[in-house]
N, C-alpha and C positions, 0 to 999 in steps of 0.2 A: 171560923176556919174552914168549915165543911162547905159554906156559902162561897169563900173566897176561891177554893179549889174548883167549884163548879163554875164561877166566871171565868177563871183561868182556861179551864177546857173549853168553856164556849168561845171565848176569843181565839184560843188556837185553832179551833174548828172553822170559825169565821175567816181566820188568817189563811188556812190550808185551801178552804174553798175559793176566797178571793184569789190566791196564788194559781190554783189550777185552772180558774176562769180565764186569767191572764194568759196563763201558758197555751191553753186552749185557742184563745184568741190571736195569739202570735203565730201559732201553727196553721190556723185556718186562712189567715191573711197570707202567710208564707206559700201554702199550698195553692192560693188563688193565683198569687204572683207567678209560681213555676208554671201553673196551667197556661196562663195568659203568654208566658215566655215560649212555653212549647208549642201555643197554637200559632204564634207569630212566628216561630222558625219554621213550622210546616207550611205557612204562607209565603215564605220568601222564595225569591227565584233564584237560580244559580246559573251564571253564563260560562261557558267553557270556550276558549279560543284554540284551535289546532289546526295543523296540516294534515291533509292526506292526499292519496293519488285520485287523479280522476278515474272513473270506472272505464270510460272508452278510450282514454287515451294514458297509457300508463307511464309516459315519461313527463306528465303533467301534473303540478301540484296545485290543489285548490285550497283556499283558507276558508275555514269552517267557523262560524259564530253559531253556537246552540244553547238553547234555555234547557237545562235537564232537571230542573227542581220542580216546585209545586205551584207556582204562580207566574204571573206575567211579570216581565222586567221592562222598564220604562227608561226612556232618555239614555239610551246605551251610547257611550262614546268610548272610542279607542285611540290610543297614541303611543308614540314610540319615541325613544331618545335619538334614534338614528335613522337616516333614510336609506333606501335601497332601491336600486334600479332593477325592476322585477323582470321586465322583458328587453332583451338586447336589442339595441338600435332604436330604442323608444324611450327618450329621456323624459317624456310626460307621465309614462305609465311606472310609477313609483309608489313606495309603500305609503307615504304620507299624502299621496295623490288619490288613493282608493277613497271613494265617495264616504263610506263610514269613519274614515278618519278625518276627511276635511268637514263633515257635517256631524249627525248623529243617527242612531235607529231609533225612532220613536217608541215602539215597543215590539217586544217578541214574545208570543204566547208560549205556554208549556209544549216541550218536545219540537218546538219548530226551530229551524236553522236557516241561516243566510250563508250562502256559498258564493265565493267571487273566485276566479282563476287568478292564481298566485304567480308561478312561474314556469318555465319549462327547464326542467333539471338537466336535461341531455345536452344543452348548451352552456359553455363555461362551467361545465361540471366541477373541475377541480376548485373553482372559486366559491361556488355556491354551496358546495358540501360542508364548507367551513363556516356558513352563516349561523349567527346566534342572535336572534332577534328577541328583544325583551318588549312585551305587549302591557300596557297598562290599560284596564278595562273599567270603567266607572258607569255604574247605573243605579237606578231606584226601585224600591219595591212599592207595593200598594199603600204603603204608609209613609211614602216619600222619605223613606231612610235612604241615605246614600250608602251604597256598598261598593268598595274598591277591591280588586284583585289584580294579579300580574300573572303573566303566562311566558313562558320561554319557547320560542319557536327553534328548534335545534335541527337543522337540516341534515348533519350528520347519521341521524337515524335512518335516513333513506341512503347511506353509503353503501355501495356494492349490491344494490338491489335492482339493478337494471334487467329484470327480467319480466317478461308479459305477465300481469296480473289480471287478466280480464275474467270477470265473473262468467259462470256458464252461459248466463243468458245472452251475454254479449257475444260469446263464441258461437252459440246457436244462430244469432242473428247475421254474423259474418258468413256462416256456411248457408243459411237461406238465401244470402245475396249473391254468394258465389254459384249456387244452384239456379237462380233465377237468369244470371246471366247466360250460363250455359244452356238453359232452355231457350233463351231470345235468339242466341246463334244458332240453334238447332232450327227453330220455327222459320228464320231467317232463311237459311240454306233449303229447306224444304218448298218456300215460297219461290226460290229463286232458280230450283233445279227443274229441268224438263225430264218427264218421264218417258222412257224408251222402252217399247214394248216389241221391238224386231231384233232379229239375231245381227251380229257385228257386220257379216257380209252383205245383207241386205241394206242396211244402214249406210254402209261406205259406197255402195252403188247408188244409192238415193242421192247421198251427198255430191257424188260426181255427176248425176244427172243434173241436179239444181245448178251446179257449177256451168256446165255446158249451155244450160238454158240462159244463164247470166251472161255468159261470154258471148253467144249468138245475138242477145238482145243489146249488148254493147255495141257491136260491130255494125248493127243496123242503124244506130243512132247517126 
C-alpha cells in the first residue's frame, strides 16, 4: 500500500512537472509571437493624405502625402471614385490626372512628404467648399505586406477662413521686399537729381543768361 501511494505521488509529480513545462513552453512561444508582432508594428509605415493652405498663397490649397510612422513606405498608389476639375478653365488638371494618381510613388522615407498644388479656393468658392473627396491609399511595408487606408478630403473645413494666414517669416520677407523697392527708388532719385549750391535768385539769372546765349546762337545760324 505504501509502495502504491509512493508511485501515485511520483506520477502526480511527473504530471504536474510536465504540465508546467507545457504551459511554460506555450507562454514562451506566445511571448515570442507578441514580441515579433510588436517589432513588426514598429517597423510599419503609415501614410497620411490631407489638404493644407500654401504658406505663401493663402487662397491656394495643396495636397500632401506624408509618411508619419517608423519605416519606409513602398509602391504608394492613390485612387478616387470621382474626378474633380481642380483648376478652372483647365480640363487637363483634374484629380485623376495628377501624376501619383496615374502612376505611383516608388517609396517615401520616414517624415518625408510629397506636396502638389491642389486648387485655388477663391475661384468657384461656393462649389468647391462642398467637395468631399474619398481617397484610397495602398502601399507596402518592408515585408511587402499590403496596407490599405482611406481618407476624406473635406473642403468645408476651410469655409469662412478667407483671411491671410501667412507665417511670420513670409511677412518679414514681404516687408524686406517693400523696403528694397523703396531704397531703389531713393537711390535712383539721387542719381538723377542735380545738386544746386546757389540761391534761387542767382539760379534764375543763370538760367536766363543761358537762354539768351542759346537764342543768339540760334539767330546766327
